N, C-alpha and C positions, 0 to 999 in steps of 0.2 A: 504494500500500500504506500502511496505517496505520503510524504511527511505532512503536507497540507491537505486536509481532506474533510469531508462532511462528518458531522457527529450527530448521533441520535440519542436523546435522553427521554426514555419512555415514548411519549407521542410527540416530542419536540424534534423537529428536523432543523439542524443548523448547517449553514453553508461551509463553515470552516471550524478550525480547532484552536483559535487564538482568542482567549477570553480575558476580560477585565475582572480581577478578583474584587471581592468586597473589601473596601479599605475604610476603616472608621475615620470620620472627619474629612473624607476626601471624595469618595465615589458618590457624590450627589448627582442630581439630574443633569446639571450643567456639564460636569466633568464626563459623565457617562456619554452624553450626547456628542462631545467632540471626539471621544474614543471611537464611537460607532462610525462617525464620519471618516475616521482614519483607519477603519478596517477591523475593529473589534467585532467578533462574531457572536459573542454572548456577554451579557453584563449582569452584575449583581449589585444590589443596593448595599450601602453600609449596614452593619448589623443593627437590628432593631430589637429592643427589649420586649419580650413577651409580656412581662409584668406591666410595663408602661402601656402596651396596647390594651390589655384588659382593663386598665384603669382609665382608658380613653384619653391618653395624653395626646394633644393635638400636634405637638412638635414631632412626636413619633410617627404619626400618620403622614406628615409631610415627607419624611424620609422615604416612604414607600411609593411615592408617586412615580408614574411612568414618564420617562423623558419623551419628548415629542417624536423622536425618530427611533424609539425602541419597539421593534416589531415583536420581539420576545425578550423577556428579562426575568430575573429571579429576585425575590425578596428574601434576605437572610434574617433569620430570627435566632434569639438565644434565650436560654432559661433552663433551670434545673428540674422544674416540676412538670410531669407529664400532663396533668389536668390543665395547668396554665398554658402550656405549649399547644395543647389541643384547641383551647379557646382562642388563643392568639392566631393559630392557623386559620380558623374560621373567619376571624376578623380580617386577616390579610386577604383572603379570597373575596370577602364581601366588599372591602374598600378598594381593591386594586385590579382584580381579575388578572393577576399575573399568571404566567405559564408554569412557574416553578417556585417552590419554597426550599430554601437551603437552611440547614441546621448548623449553627456554629458550635463545633465541638473542639475548637482549636485555639481560641483566643487565650493568650497567656497573661493578660493584664490582671494584676492582683485583685482589683475591685470586682472583676467578673468571676475569677476563679474562686474567690472566697465564698461566693454564693452557691457554688456547686455547678456553675455553668461553664461554658467555654472548654478549655483543655482539661478541666476537672472531670469532664465526662469521659475523656479518653482513658482515664485510669479507673473508671467505674463502668465497665461494659454492661452490667445489668441495668443501671439507670439509663445509660445511653440507649439501650434497646427500648426501654419503656418510653423515653422521650421521643425517639424516632417513630415508634409504633403509633404513639398518640397523634403525631403530626401526619403520618401516612393515613391513618383512619379519617382524619379531618379533611385531608386533601382530595379524597375520592380519586378521580381519574387524572389529577394533576401530578406532575413529577415532584418528588421530594428527594433532595440530595443532602449528603452529609459531608462536612469538612472536618478532618481530624489532624492531629499531630502524631509524631512518631511515639510519643510517650510522655511520662511525667518528668523523668530525668534519666541520666544515662544508665542507671541500674534498674530502671523501671520502664522498659520499652514495651508498650502495649498496643501498638498499631494493629496487630493481627486480631486480638480480641475485640478491639473497637470496630474494626472492619466487619468481623463476623457478626457482631451485634447489629450493625447497620444493615447488613445484607438480610439477616433473619427478620428484621423489622419491615423490610420491603423498600429499602432505599433504591432509587433509580440510578444513582451514580455516587461515587465516592471521590472526594478530593483529599489529597494529603500534602501537608507542608511538613517535610521530614526534618523538623527540628523538635526538640523536646520543649515542654513548658518551661523548664529551667533555663534553657538557652534564650528564650524570648526571641529576639531578632538578631542575636549575636552569633558569632562563629559561622559555621557553614552548614547548610542543609545536606543531609545524607541521601543522595539520590539512589544509593544501593537499596535503601529501604523502599523507596518509590518503586523501583524495579521489582522487588519482592512482592509488594502489594499488587502490582499488575499481574504477576504470575499467580498470586493467591486468588484474586478475583477471577482470573482466567479459568482456573480449576473449578471455582464455584459455578461459573457460566456453563462449563461443559457438563457438570453433574446436574445442574438444574434447568438446562435448556434456556438460559437467559443470555442477555447481551448487555450486561451492566458495564458502562465505561468507567475508567479511572482517569482523573485529572491531576496534574502536577502543579505545585506552586513552590516558590523558594529559590532565591538567588537568580532571578531572571531580570537582568539589567540591560541586556542588549539583544538584538535579533539572534546573534550567534548562540546565545545561551538557550534560547527556545529550540533551535535546531539540535543542539547537543542533548538537551533533556529528552526530546522526542526520540532521538537516535539511541541514547544510552538506556532509557528506562522502558520504552514501549508504551508510554502513557498515551491515552487517546487524545488528550488536549492539554494545553498549558495555560496557566493563569498569570498574567502580569499584575503585579501589585505596585511596590515601590518603583519598579522599573518604568512604569507608565506615568509617574508623577512629573509633570512638566514636559512629558514626552509621549503624548498620545499617538505620535507618529510611529512608535515602536511596533504597532500592529501592522501598519502599511509596510514598514521596512521588513518586518519578519515574514510577512506574506510574500513579498518579493524575493527575499532570500530563499525561502522554502520552495518557491515555484521556479525561480530562474537562476538561483545561485549567487545573486548579488542584489544590492540595493543602493539607492542614492539618497543620502540624508537630506532632509528638507533644509532650505536656506534660512538664515536667522530671521529675516523679515516675516517669513511664514510662521515661525515659532511665536513671534510677538503678536501677529494678527490673530492667531488661534487663541492666544491668551486673552485678547480683547473680546473675542467671540464668547469665550467662557465667562468672562466678567459680565458681559451684557446679559447673558442668560441667567446668571446667578442673581443679578440685580432684579430681573423680572420674577424669578422664582421666590426670592426673599425680600430684601430691601437694600438700598445702596450702602448703608453703613456696615451692615453685616457682610455683604458681598465684598466690599473693599478691604475690610479687615481680613477676611478669609483668603482673598487673592494675593495678599502679601507673600505668603509662603509659596503660592503657586506661580506667581510672576518671578519670584526668586529662582524657582526651578526652571521656568521657561528661559531665563536669561543665562543659564549656564552654557558656556561655550561661545557666548557672544563677546565680541571685542569690547573691552571696558565693562564687562559684566559685573565685576566687583563694585565699581563705582555706581552702577545702576542699582545694585542691591542695597547700597547705603541709602539711596533715595526711596526705594520701594518700601522699606520698613516703616516709613513715615506717611505713606499714601493713605488717605482716608476718604477720598472721593474719586469718582470716575475722572473728573477733570485733573486731579493730581496725577493719575496714571497717564493721561494724555500728554501732560506737560513733560513727564519723564521720558516717554517713548516716541513722541512725534519727531523730535530732532533725530533720533536714531533711525526711524523709518524713512525720514527724508534723506538721510545720508545714504541709506541702502538704495533708494530710488535713483539718486544721482549716480551712484556707483554702477548700478545696473544699466542706466542710460548711457553712460560712458562706455561700458563694456559692449553694449549693443552697437555703438558707432564705430568700434574698432574693426 
């Protein structure tokens, strides 16, 4: 099979296998929309608290909204209690009509873990099973996927037990970030564990007559990383997380690399203009003050690799209005236009 290929998740047909991972505080509608425009084949919301949903928290409901160009997407929820997760899944389907619900069993953040949610579930396969089964029961014919970690710490590697629980509960796909909870986002992800999971689920599929896919996440910062992960692990798809921050073009570049063997990075002015498109949408989705504060870190990421980027970032951290961003970047864009015009006359 070609490295870039369609993926099926239960009754969802996806054109390709390059996904945007759920990233807390980042993968809102505005960011997901620019990733889709640049080739992301499937997108996930940032994680949503099941408890907050049941308590009818309006801010939580906003996180679940579908971006204008999302033909299919997944809402990710988290929580340790099966009954609450079941109720939350019903609310997700009532409020969004999303095609898929993803269960977060991998978040290592202490405030999530101490409640028994996130990666705490990876070391408690019995509870993981009950949580996943509760969501599957609520979802009906919708796909339910589960994201796990390799384990709690290096002496407590539990990915196999967690995957077994998810499969028995009726999960339609499994994603693994092969770091332990103790690692957080430090060190390196162990892709050999991902390969072992692919083989484990492959045996399950053979014995059960199913075709459940496995998705990989962890240490994907450039297109070449996606190619390497697909080649080395046999994963059905890969999920970009931190690698897509300020670089939604990674999907387009990775697609080109997988299909043709090469890619041409986008020019700096396109990076900046994409940042403004994201800002405009974020203002529309929320309000200017919030959007401009949020875009500080995003424009800082967009500016990486741009001439005098460090000086730009010193200004970005003080931007509070759309006009502030225009004042910072309009001279830069004008310089690019003049340079391009000169190059075109040569």
